[in-house]
C-alpha positions as CSV (number, residue, x, y, z in Angstrom):
1,M,-149.1,-65.8,34.0
2,A,-147.6,-66.3,30.0
3,P,-146.0,-69.5,29.8
4,L,-142.2,-69.4,29.0
5,F,-142.5,-71.0,25.8
6,S,-145.3,-68.8,24.2
7,I,-142.9,-66.1,25.5
8,K,-139.9,-67.4,23.8
9,G,-142.1,-68.2,20.6
10,N,-142.9,-64.3,20.6
11,L,-139.7,-63.5,21.3
12,S,-138.7,-65.5,17.8
13,K,-140.9,-62.2,15.6
14,F,-138.3,-60.2,17.5
15,P,-134.7,-60.9,15.6
16,K,-133.5,-58.1,17.4
17,Y,-134.3,-59.8,20.4
18,R,-134.3,-63.6,20.4
19,D,-132.4,-66.4,21.5
20,V,-131.6,-64.0,24.6
21,I,-132.7,-65.9,27.6
22,A,-132.0,-62.6,30.1
23,N,-134.6,-61.1,27.0
24,E,-137.1,-64.1,28.2
25,G,-136.8,-64.2,32.2
26,L,-137.4,-60.1,31.4
27,V,-140.8,-60.7,29.8
28,N,-141.7,-63.2,32.0
29,S,-141.7,-60.8,35.0
30,K,-143.3,-58.1,33.5
31,C,-145.9,-60.7,32.1
32,V,-146.3,-62.0,35.8
33,E,-146.0,-58.0,37.0
34,L,-149.0,-57.6,34.3
35,G,-151.5,-60.2,35.3
36,A,-152.1,-63.9,33.8
37,G,-153.9,-64.7,30.5
38,W,-151.7,-62.9,28.3
39,S,-152.1,-63.4,24.3
40,D,-149.7,-63.5,21.8
41,A,-150.4,-60.0,21.0
42,E,-150.4,-58.9,24.6
43,I,-147.0,-60.4,24.4
44,C,-145.4,-59.1,21.8
45,S,-146.7,-55.8,23.2
46,V,-144.9,-56.2,26.1
47,I,-141.9,-57.1,24.1
48,R,-142.2,-53.7,22.0
49,A,-142.4,-51.8,24.9
50,L,-139.2,-53.0,26.4
51,G,-137.8,-52.9,23.4
52,F,-138.6,-49.1,23.3
53,E,-137.3,-49.0,26.5
54,G,-134.4,-50.0,25.9
55,R,-134.5,-52.9,28.6
56,L,-133.8,-56.1,26.2
57,A,-130.3,-56.8,25.1
58,V,-129.8,-57.4,21.4
59,N,-128.9,-60.7,19.5
60,P,-125.5,-60.8,19.2
61,D,-125.6,-61.9,15.8
62,Y,-128.1,-59.5,14.7
63,A,-126.2,-56.8,16.8
64,A,-122.7,-58.0,14.5
65,A,-124.4,-58.2,11.3
66,F,-125.9,-54.5,11.6
67,G,-123.0,-53.4,13.0
68,A,-120.9,-54.4,9.9
69,F,-123.4,-53.1,7.4
70,F,-123.9,-49.8,9.3
71,E,-120.0,-49.2,9.4
72,K,-120.5,-49.3,5.5
73,F,-124.0,-47.3,4.9
74,W,-123.8,-45.6,7.5
75,G,-126.1,-43.0,5.9
76,L,-129.2,-45.4,6.3
77,K,-128.4,-45.9,10.1
78,N,-131.9,-45.2,11.8
79,D,-134.5,-47.4,13.5
80,A,-136.9,-47.0,10.2
81,N,-134.3,-48.4,8.2
82,E,-133.2,-51.4,10.4
83,H,-137.0,-52.2,10.5
84,L,-137.4,-52.5,7.3
85,L,-134.5,-54.6,6.2
86,V,-135.5,-56.8,9.0
87,E,-138.9,-57.3,8.1
88,R,-137.1,-57.7,3.9
89,L,-135.2,-60.5,5.1
90,T,-137.8,-62.3,7.1
91,S,-140.2,-62.3,4.3
92,L,-136.9,-63.7,2.2
93,K,-136.4,-66.7,4.6
94,M,-133.0,-64.9,5.3
95,P,-130.8,-65.3,8.0
96,I,-130.1,-61.6,9.2
97,T,-125.8,-61.2,8.4
98,A,-124.2,-58.1,7.2
99,E,-124.1,-59.9,3.7
100,N,-127.7,-60.5,3.0
101,L,-128.3,-56.9,4.5
102,E,-125.9,-55.5,1.4
103,A,-127.5,-57.8,-1.1
104,V,-130.9,-56.4,-0.7
105,V,-129.8,-53.1,-0.3
106,S,-128.0,-53.6,-3.7
107,G,-130.8,-54.0,-5.4
108,G,-130.0,-58.4,-5.7
109,Y,-133.7,-58.9,-4.3
110,G,-135.9,-56.0,-5.8
111,T,-135.4,-51.9,-6.3
112,E,-138.7,-51.3,-4.2
113,I,-136.6,-51.1,-0.6
114,Q,-134.4,-48.2,-2.3
115,K,-137.5,-45.9,-2.5
116,Q,-138.1,-46.4,1.0
117,L,-135.1,-46.6,2.3
118,T,-134.5,-43.0,4.3
119,A,-131.0,-41.3,5.2
120,N,-130.0,-40.5,8.3
121,Q,-129.3,-36.6,9.2
122,V,-126.1,-36.7,9.4
123,W,-125.2,-38.1,6.2
124,R,-127.7,-35.7,4.9
125,K,-125.7,-32.9,6.6
126,A,-122.6,-35.1,5.2
127,Q,-123.8,-34.8,1.6
128,Q,-125.0,-31.1,2.1
129,E,-121.2,-30.1,3.1
130,I,-120.2,-32.8,0.0
131,G,-122.2,-30.2,-1.9
132,E,-121.3,-26.8,-0.8
133,A,-117.8,-28.0,-1.3
134,E,-118.0,-29.2,-4.8
135,Q,-119.7,-25.8,-5.9
136,A,-116.8,-23.7,-3.6
137,A,-114.7,-25.6,-5.4
138,K,-116.6,-25.3,-8.8
139,A,-116.1,-21.4,-8.3
140,E,-112.9,-21.1,-7.3
141,A,-112.2,-23.2,-10.3
142,Q,-114.0,-20.5,-12.2
143,R,-112.4,-17.7,-10.9
144,Q,-108.6,-18.8,-11.7
145,R,-109.5,-19.6,-15.4
146,D,-111.3,-15.9,-15.4
147,E,-108.2,-14.7,-14.1
148,F,-105.9,-16.5,-16.0
149,L,-107.8,-15.5,-19.1
150,R,-107.9,-11.7,-17.6
151,K,-104.3,-11.9,-17.2
152,K,-103.2,-13.6,-20.6
153,E,-105.2,-11.2,-22.5
154,A,-103.9,-8.0,-20.2
155,A,-100.4,-9.6,-21.5
156,E,-101.4,-9.5,-24.6
157,Q,-102.0,-6.1,-25.0
158,Q,-98.9,-5.0,-23.2
159,A,-97.1,-6.7,-25.5
160,L,-98.5,-4.8,-28.6
161,E,-98.2,-1.8,-26.9
162,I,-95.2,-2.4,-26.3
163,D,-94.3,-3.7,-30.0
164,R,-96.2,0.0,-31.1
165,M,-94.0,2.4,-28.6
166,I,-91.2,0.2,-29.6
167,N,-91.5,0.8,-33.1
168,E,-92.3,4.3,-33.3
169,I,-88.9,5.1,-31.1
170,V,-86.8,3.6,-33.7
171,G,-89.0,4.4,-36.7
172,Y,-86.4,6.8,-38.0
173,M,-83.7,3.9,-38.3
174,L,-86.4,2.0,-40.8
175,D,-86.8,3.2,-44.3
176,A,-90.1,3.5,-46.3
177,R,-89.7,0.0,-46.7
178,G,-89.8,-1.2,-43.7
179,A,-86.1,-2.3,-43.8
180,V,-83.2,-0.8,-41.9
181,K,-81.5,1.7,-43.0
182,R,-77.7,1.2,-43.5
183,E,-76.5,3.7,-41.3
184,Y,-78.3,2.1,-38.6
185,A,-77.3,-1.5,-39.5
186,L,-75.1,-2.4,-36.0
187,E,-77.2,0.0,-33.9
188,Y,-80.8,-1.2,-34.9
189,K,-80.8,-5.0,-32.9
190,N,-79.2,-3.3,-30.1
191,K,-81.3,-0.5,-29.8
192,V,-84.5,-2.6,-29.8
193,A,-83.2,-5.1,-27.8
194,G,-82.4,-2.2,-24.9
195,L,-86.3,-1.2,-25.3
196,R,-87.3,-4.9,-25.0
197,A,-85.0,-5.6,-21.7
198,L,-87.1,-2.1,-19.8
199,P,-90.0,-2.7,-17.5
200,F,-93.0,-1.5,-19.3
201,A,-93.1,1.3,-16.4
202,E,-89.9,2.4,-17.7
203,L,-90.4,1.7,-21.6
204,T,-93.7,3.6,-21.1
205,A,-92.0,7.0,-19.9
206,H,-89.1,6.9,-22.1
207,Y,-91.8,6.8,-25.2
208,D,-93.3,9.6,-23.6
209,A,-89.8,11.5,-23.1
210,V,-89.4,10.9,-26.4
211,I,-92.1,11.6,-28.2
212,A,-92.2,15.3,-26.1
213,G,-89.0,15.9,-28.0
214,R,-89.7,15.7,-31.3
215,Q,-92.8,17.7,-30.6
216,E,-90.8,20.5,-29.0
217,R,-88.2,20.1,-32.3
218,K,-91.2,20.4,-34.1
219,M,-92.8,23.3,-33.4
220,P,-90.8,25.8,-34.0
221,V,-90.4,24.7,-37.3
222,E,-94.0,25.0,-38.2
223,A,-95.0,28.1,-36.6
224,V,-91.9,29.7,-38.7
225,R,-94.0,28.1,-41.7
226,A,-97.0,29.2,-40.3
227,A,-95.5,32.8,-39.9
228,V,-94.3,33.0,-43.7
229,K,-97.7,31.8,-44.5
230,T,-100.0,34.6,-42.8
231,D,-97.0,37.1,-44.2
232,A,-97.4,35.5,-47.5
233,Q,-101.1,35.7,-47.8
234,A,-101.4,39.5,-46.4
235,Q,-98.9,40.4,-48.5
236,R,-101.0,38.9,-51.9
237,K,-104.1,40.9,-50.6
238,T,-102.0,44.0,-50.7
239,I,-100.7,43.5,-54.1
240,F,-104.2,42.3,-55.8
241,S,-106.0,44.5,-53.9
242,T,-107.8,47.1,-55.8
243,E,-108.5,50.1,-54.2
244,A,-106.1,52.7,-54.3
245,P,-103.7,52.9,-50.7
246,E,-103.7,55.4,-49.1
247,V,-101.3,58.8,-49.6
248,V,-100.2,60.7,-46.6
249,L,-98.3,64.0,-47.4
250,V,-95.9,64.7,-44.1
251,N,-94.5,68.4,-43.7
252,P,-90.5,68.0,-43.5
253,N,-90.4,71.1,-41.1
254,T,-92.6,69.8,-38.2
255,N,-92.9,66.7,-39.6
256,Q,-96.7,66.3,-39.2
257,P,-99.2,65.3,-41.9
258,F,-100.8,68.1,-44.1
259,T,-104.4,68.9,-43.1
260,G,-107.0,70.7,-44.8
261,S,-106.5,73.1,-47.5
262,R,-102.5,73.9,-46.4
263,Q,-101.2,70.7,-48.0
264,P,-98.3,72.0,-50.7
265,S,-99.5,72.6,-54.1
266,L,-97.3,70.1,-56.2
267,K,-96.4,72.5,-58.3
268,S,-93.8,74.2,-56.6
């Protein structure tokens, strides 16, 4: 059986379980169960085994320190980090308190431990979700910017098209210099304002109707000009032709052309 002072001394090497009387009795019972003559190394082995099984009580101050620390740094909550932090504070001969744990993690006593600490799975998943949410937010913001620019460009193009259609519709009211003709001085502004008040679809339909009407009125004039031009060309061709025109003599009795040698003599 291991002496109690030896058990207590070895428990002091484990800040998590030290200074708890129940733990001393539990370790002692385990030593009795396993036989006498245990060394410090063997007692420590028993303490680790009981701790791994979760049978040892945690020191209240230790539990409070890590409870407060992991509440703030929840991403570091795992057994490996806890062991590293205990070793660091023990080597610095500093009591295990939430303040000292935070000081070590923040690099107040060197930054080498920061490279050894690992994030827990919950924290990594949370960070991944945060990253995905940020990427989604950026993508949505970019989509909204692209949509805004697209609509802005479309609006600008539509505004240019509106100006073009209105200018063509009311073009007859302007003179060669672009000034409003005197006879349309009172009508022009109201005409333009009325056209601008129309929805784009209605303005487009009105524009198409106006242009179609102008084309219909213009076509007969062009057709007449083309016919006159064609007839004049034919007349000029006949007048200036170098070939003698063909003369056909018609019998007044039969109203049929004379043929062959039966044509009348021009002397009779």
